C-alpha positions in Angstrom: 0.0 0.0 0.0 1.3 3.5 -0.8 2.4 5.5 2.2 0.2 8.3 0.9 -2.7 6.3 -0.5 -4.2 6.5 3.0 -3.8 10.1 3.7 -2.5 10.9 7.3 -2.3 14.1 9.3 -0.6 16.0 12.0 -1.2 19.0 14.2 -0.4 22.6 13.3 1.3 24.7 15.9 0.0 27.9 17.5 1.9 30.7 15.9 3.4 31.9 19.2 4.8 28.4 19.7 6.6 28.0 16.4 10.4 27.6 16.5 12.4 30.7 15.7 14.6 30.1 12.7 15.6 33.7 12.2 17.4 35.6 15.0 15.4 38.6 16.1 16.2 41.6 18.3 15.5 41.3 22.0 11.8 40.8 22.6 9.9 43.7 24.2 8.6 43.3 27.7 5.9 40.7 27.9 2.3 41.8 28.5 1.2 42.1 32.1 -0.7 39.3 33.8 -4.5 39.4 33.6 -6.3 40.7 36.7 -9.9 40.1 35.7 -12.1 38.4 33.1 -12.7 41.5 31.0 -9.0 42.2 30.7 -8.4 38.6 29.7 -10.9 39.0 26.8 -10.1 42.5 25.6 -6.3 43.0 26.1 -3.1 41.0 25.4 -2.6 40.2 29.1 -1.2 36.8 30.0 -2.4 34.1 32.4 1.1 34.1 33.8 1.9 34.0 37.5 5.2 33.2 39.3 6.8 32.2 36.1 4.1 29.8 35.0 1.8 30.6 32.0 -1.5 29.0 31.1 -2.1 29.4 27.3 -4.3 28.0 24.6 -6.3 28.4 21.4 -9.9 28.0 20.4 -10.4 27.8 16.6 -13.9 27.4 15.3 -15.3 27.7 11.8 -17.3 26.3 9.0 -17.0 25.5 5.3 -18.1 23.7 2.2 -16.6 20.7 0.4 -17.3 19.7 -3.1 -16.5 16.1 -2.2 -16.7 15.9 1.6 -17.3 13.4 4.4 -19.3 13.9 7.6 -17.8 15.6 10.6 -16.0 13.3 13.1 -15.0 14.6 16.6 -12.0 12.2 16.8 -10.1 13.2 13.7 -8.0 16.2 14.7 -9.2 18.3 11.9 -12.9 17.4 12.3 -13.3 17.1 8.5 -11.3 16.2 5.4 -10.4 19.4 3.6 -7.7 17.5 1.7 -9.1 15.0 -0.9 -9.2 11.4 0.6 -10.2 7.9 -0.6 -13.7 8.4 1.0 -14.2 11.9 -0.3 -17.8 11.7 -1.4 -20.5 14.4 -1.8 -21.1 18.1 -1.5 -21.5 19.1 2.2 -21.6 22.2 4.4 -19.7 21.3 7.5 -18.5 22.5 10.9 -14.8 23.0 10.4 -12.7 23.3 13.6 -9.0 24.1 13.6 -8.9 25.7 10.2 -5.8 27.7 11.1 -4.5 25.8 14.2 -5.4 23.0 16.6 -7.6 24.1 19.5 -5.5 23.4 22.7 -4.9 24.2 26.3 -1.4 24.2 27.9 0.8 25.2 30.7 4.5 26.3 30.3 7.2 27.8 32.3 10.7 29.4 32.0 12.4 29.8 35.4 15.9 31.0 36.1 18.1 28.6 38.0 21.3 30.6 37.8 22.2 33.6 35.6 22.2 32.4 32.0 20.6 29.0 32.8 16.8 28.4 32.9 14.5 25.5 33.6 11.8 25.2 30.8 8.7 23.0 30.5 5.6 22.8 28.3 2.5 20.5 28.6 -0.2 20.9 25.9 -3.4 19.1 25.1 -5.2 19.4 21.7 -9.0 19.0 21.5 -12.0 19.5 19.3 -13.8 22.7 20.3 -17.3 21.5 19.1 -17.4 18.2 21.0 -14.7 19.0 23.7 -13.1 15.6 23.0 -9.4 14.8 22.7 -7.8 14.9 19.3 -7.4 11.2 18.4 -6.6 10.2 14.9 -6.2 6.5 15.4 -9.6 6.4 17.1 -11.2 8.0 14.0 -9.9 5.0 12.1 -11.3 2.6 14.7 -14.7 4.3 14.4 -14.7 3.6 10.7 -13.6 -0.1 10.9 -15.7 -2.2 8.6 -17.5 0.8 7.1 -17.7 1.0 3.3 -16.0 4.1 1.9 -19.2 5.8 0.8 -20.6 5.6 4.3 -17.6 6.6 6.3 -17.2 9.7 8.4 -14.0 11.8 8.3 -11.0 9.8 9.5 -7.2 9.8 9.3 -4.2 8.7 11.3 -2.3 11.1 13.6 0.4 11.4 16.2 -2.3 13.0 18.4 -3.9 9.9 19.8 -6.0 11.0 22.8 -3.1 11.3 25.2 -3.3 14.0 27.9 -0.1 15.4 26.4 -1.2 14.8 22.8 0.6 17.9 21.6 3.8 18.1 23.7 4.9 17.3 27.3 8.6 18.1 28.0 11.0 19.7 30.4 14.7 20.7 30.2 17.4 23.3 30.5 18.0 26.4 28.3 21.2 28.5 28.1 22.0 31.4 25.8 25.5 30.0 25.6 25.1 26.3 25.4 21.6 25.9 23.8 18.5 24.1 24.9 18.2 20.4 26.0 14.7 19.0 26.5 13.3 15.6 27.3 9.8 14.2 26.8 7.1 14.3 24.2 8.2 16.8 21.5 7.7 17.8 17.9 9.8 16.1 15.3 12.5 18.3 13.6 10.4 18.2 10.4 7.2 19.4 12.2 9.1 22.4 13.6 10.6 23.0 10.2 7.3 22.8 8.2 5.5 25.2 10.7 8.3 27.7 10.2 8.7 27.4 6.4 5.2 26.7 5.2 3.4 29.8 3.8 0.2 28.5 5.5 1.9 27.9 8.8 1.0 24.2 8.9 -2.8 25.0 9.0 -5.3 22.3 8.5 -7.7 24.0 6.1 -5.1 25.6 3.8 -2.0 23.4 3.9 -1.4 19.9 2.5 1.6 19.4 4.7 -0.3 20.8 7.7 -3.4 18.6 7.2 -1.4 15.5 6.1 1.5 14.2 8.3 3.6 12.4 5.7 6.1 15.3 5.4 6.3 16.2 9.2 6.6 12.5 10.3 9.5 11.7 8.0 7.1 9.4 6.1 4.4 8.5 8.6 2.2 10.9 10.5 2.4 9.0 13.8 6.1 10.0 14.0 5.4 13.7 13.9 5.8 13.6 17.7 8.0 11.4 19.9 6.8 10.7 23.4 10.2 9.7 24.9 12.7 11.9 23.1 15.8 13.9 23.8 16.1 17.1 21.7 18.9 19.7 21.5 19.1 23.0 19.7 21.8 25.6 19.7 23.2 28.6 17.9 26.9 28.3 17.0 29.0 31.4 17.2 27.6 34.9 16.4 24.9 33.9 13.9 27.4 31.5 12.2 24.8 28.7 12.0 22.3 26.7 14.1 22.2 23.0 14.9 19.5 20.6 16.1 19.4 16.9 17.0 16.8 14.5 18.3 16.7 10.9 19.4 14.0 8.5 20.7 14.5 6.5 23.9 12.5 3.3 23.9 10.0 2.0 21.4 6.3 1.1 21.0 5.8 0.3 24.7 6.7 3.9 25.6 3.9 5.4 23.4 6.0 5.8 20.4 5.2 4.9 16.8 8.7 3.7 15.9 11.2 1.3 17.2 13.7 4.2 17.0 13.9 7.7 15.5 16.9 9.9 15.0 17.4 13.3 13.3 19.8 16.1 12.9 19.4 19.7 11.5 21.6 22.5 10.4 20.6 26.0 9.3 21.7 29.6 8.8 20.3 33.1 8.4 21.8 35.6 5.9 21.3 39.2 6.7 21.1 41.0 3.3 20.8 44.5 4.8 18.3 46.6 2.8 17.7 43.7 0.5 16.1 41.6 3.2 16.9 38.4 5.0 17.3 34.8 3.8 17.0 31.6 5.9 18.0 28.0 5.0 17.6 24.8 7.0 18.3 21.1 6.2 17.0 18.2 8.2 17.8 14.4 8.0 15.7 11.8 9.9 15.6 8.0 10.1 12.6 6.1 11.5 13.1 2.4 12.2 10.0 0.3 12.3 7.6 3.3 11.6 3.9 2.6 12.1 1.1 3.7 9.8 -2.3 2.6 11.3 -5.1 1.6 9.0 -8.8 0.8 9.5 -10.0 -2.8 8.8 -11.8 -3.1 5.5 -15.5 -3.6 5.2 -16.4 -7.3 4.9 -12.9 -8.5 5.7 -12.3 -11.6 7.9 -10.0 -9.4 10.1 -12.9 -7.1 10.9 -15.4 -9.9 11.5 -13.0 -11.6 13.9 -11.6 -8.6 15.8 -13.6 -5.4 15.1 -11.9 -3.5 18.0 -8.4 -3.7 16.5 -6.6 -1.8 13.8 -4.2 -2.8 11.0 -0.7 -1.4 10.4 2.0 -1.1 7.8 5.5 -1.2 9.2 8.5 0.4 7.3 11.9 1.9 7.8 11.8 5.5 6.6 14.6 7.9 5.8 14.0 11.5 4.8 15.9 14.6 3.8 14.1 18.0 4.0 15.5 21.3 2.6 13.8 24.6 3.6 14.2 28.2 2.4 12.5 31.5 3.3 13.2 35.1 2.0 11.9 38.1 3.9 11.7 41.6 2.3 9.8 44.2 4.2 6.2 43.1 4.2 6.7 40.1 1.8 7.8 36.6 2.7 8.6 33.9 0.1 8.7 30.2 1.1 10.0 27.0 -0.4 10.5 23.4 0.7 11.5 20.0 -0.6 11.6 16.6 1.0 12.8 13.3 -0.3 11.4 10.3 1.6 12.4 6.6 1.1 10.3 3.7 2.5 11.6 0.2 2.8 10.5 -3.0 4.4 11.5 -3.1 8.1 15.1 -4.2 8.9 13.9 -5.7 12.2 10.5 -7.3 11.4 8.0 -7.7 14.3 7.3 -11.1 15.6 4.1 -10.2 17.5 1.4 -7.6 17.7 1.5 -4.5 19.8 -0.6 -1.7 21.3 -0.6 1.5 19.3 -0.1 5.1 20.6 -3.9 5.4 21.2 -4.0 2.2 23.2 -5.7 0.2 20.4 -4.5 -3.4 19.8 -2.8 -4.2 16.5 -2.8 -8.0 15.9 0.2 -9.6 14.3 -2.1 -11.1 11.6 -3.1 -7.5 10.6 0.4 -6.2 10.3 2.0 -5.7 6.8 5.8 -5.9 6.7 6.4 -6.6 3.1 4.6 -3.7 1.3 7.7 -2.5 -0.5 8.9 -4.9 -3.2 11.1 -1.9 -4.3 11.7 1.1 -2.1 9.1 3.7 -2.4 10.4 7.2 -3.1 8.2 10.1 -2.4 9.1 13.7 -3.2 7.2 16.5 -1.4 7.6 20.1 -2.5 5.9 23.4 -1.9 6.2 27.1 -2.5 4.2 30.2 -1.7 4.2 33.7 -0.3 2.6 35.9 2.4 2.1 39.7 2.3 1.3 41.9 5.3 -0.9 44.7 4.2 -1.0 46.1 7.7 0.3 45.0 11.1 -3.1 43.1 11.6 -4.0 41.9 8.1 -2.1 39.5 5.9 -2.8 37.1 3.0 -1.0 34.1 1.6 -0.9 31.8 -1.4 0.6 28.3 -1.6 1.2 25.4 -4.0 1.9 21.8 -2.9 3.1 18.9 -5.1 3.7 15.2 -4.2 5.4 12.8 -6.7 5.6 9.0 -6.0 7.6 6.5 -8.0 6.3 3.1 -9.2 7.5 0.7 -6.6 5.5 -2.5 -7.1 6.5 -5.7 -9.0 5.4 -4.2 -12.3 6.0 -0.6 -13.4 2.7 1.3 -13.8 1.4 4.9 -14.1 -2.3 4.4 -13.7 -4.9 4.0 -10.9 -4.9 0.2 -10.8 -2.6 -0.1 -7.8 -1.5 2.2 -5.0 2.1 1.2 -5.9 1.8 2.9 -9.3 3.6 6.2 -10.0 1.3 9.1 -9.0 1.0 12.7 -8.0 -0.9 15.0 -5.7 -1.4 18.7 -6.5 -3.0 21.4 -4.3 -3.3 25.2 -4.3 -4.6 27.4 -1.5 -5.3 31.0 -0.6 -6.2 32.6 2.7 -6.6 36.0 4.4 -6.1 36.5 8.2 -7.3 39.6 10.1 -6.4 40.2 13.7 -9.2 42.5 14.7 -8.5 42.4 18.4 -5.5 41.6 20.7 -6.5 37.9 21.0 -8.9 37.4 18.2 -8.5 36.9 14.5 -10.8 36.0 11.6 -9.8 34.1 8.5 -11.1 32.9 5.2 -9.8 31.0 2.2 -9.8 27.8 0.3 -7.8 24.7 -0.7 -8.3 22.8 -3.9 -6.6 19.4 -4.1 -6.4 16.6 -6.7 -4.7 13.2 -6.9 -3.6 11.3 -10.0 -2.7 7.7 -11.0 -1.2 5.6 -8.2 -2.1 8.2 -5.5 -5.7 8.1 -6.7 -6.1 4.3 -6.4 -9.3 3.4 -4.7 -10.7 6.9 -4.4 -14.4 7.6 -4.9 -13.6 11.0 -6.3 -10.1 12.4 -7.1 -10.6 16.1 -6.2 -12.0 18.4 -3.5 -12.7 22.1 -3.3 -12.9 23.3 0.3 -13.5 26.9 1.2 -13.3 27.7 4.9 -13.9 30.6 7.2 -13.3 30.8 10.9 -12.7 32.7 14.1 -9.7 32.1 16.5 -9.1 33.1 20.1 -5.5 32.8 21.3 -4.4 33.5 24.9 
């Protein structure tokens, strides 16, 4: 089965939580702490006391889809703005999280000694309409044994109902030595996409925000690691920056790989009056990566064990290259990722429990899906322009290209292993009309071809969306 034939997803980050890839001047003094409810709603005050801050986002909206599927509170996007196998009929839908995942979190940055701080962050993503935990694997389970034309929205995700389904880490930060953190953290690719995607990794307007193939190094469940060690540092006076990440433990520690490793290097170029240019490169290796799948309608597997899921296991290796140019009110973005999928080098000998706590039986695990290595190329470009300090607009184009990796070379829709492509274009406008509120509107049009269209009811979707976001 193609790694992208069953489209997966990952979360988008709150803009204030995105990694900083371009050094900036010293930040102004933080807003004062809130003292009453009115101030909390109408000003930019923080819920911050004694060095600890409670923060979050509520993102609600609605939209139309030319080939949509019904709303599902488990899938982290609520609906399928990106064309999927089960994309079906015209629908008007509630559309949560158009720009970012609704979430609630607590974080801190406390000085231990001059120049050395203790940092932590714990964040939980939820659906604002149902108030249930974001849980991609559960959306698959809810559609076990359901024919495509009758399914609700569903897709896999690294957010799997955990109380820390976004992040949950702690560590030490030093201006001299960098930042070392331990716990559940974004992959290097997820940080990179959120910083270099013209749509900021949004669900309603970004293919690489809605779908987690790019940010998981091949499989969306690997967009976050629950037991990781992560290090970031700037080397010299803006000479370059480095990052590294490693996973400790395997499936039993709520991870979706047997092991994950990654490194990053980047640099900013100050061009003076001509603007600023930023580059980053990321390499990641995922051993025994998991892609969860629903059990097919009418299958013996579903009849025997309807409360389990299937899975494809692979060894994934990826290289991501990122670029951004800033000139006054204009930002130009570009990204490219090459992902290679191979049969696992250490095949499983038994079933396991996935990151959502759902059993995966050994009989429902595929470990020989790649007769030849699958090579997937992901690329994107786009721009954003700030008309004022509170109003900006963006445009983006996304393209996936998959090789033919089955026994027989093919370029049609007969098999998911045939060569195929995905194309999408999106436009949006975002207006911050108050300190903590913004309104947005736009659309994404997506279409799949040949191998990446195998088994689809319809091969395109037009999805305009509008919404309102409250961030504190």
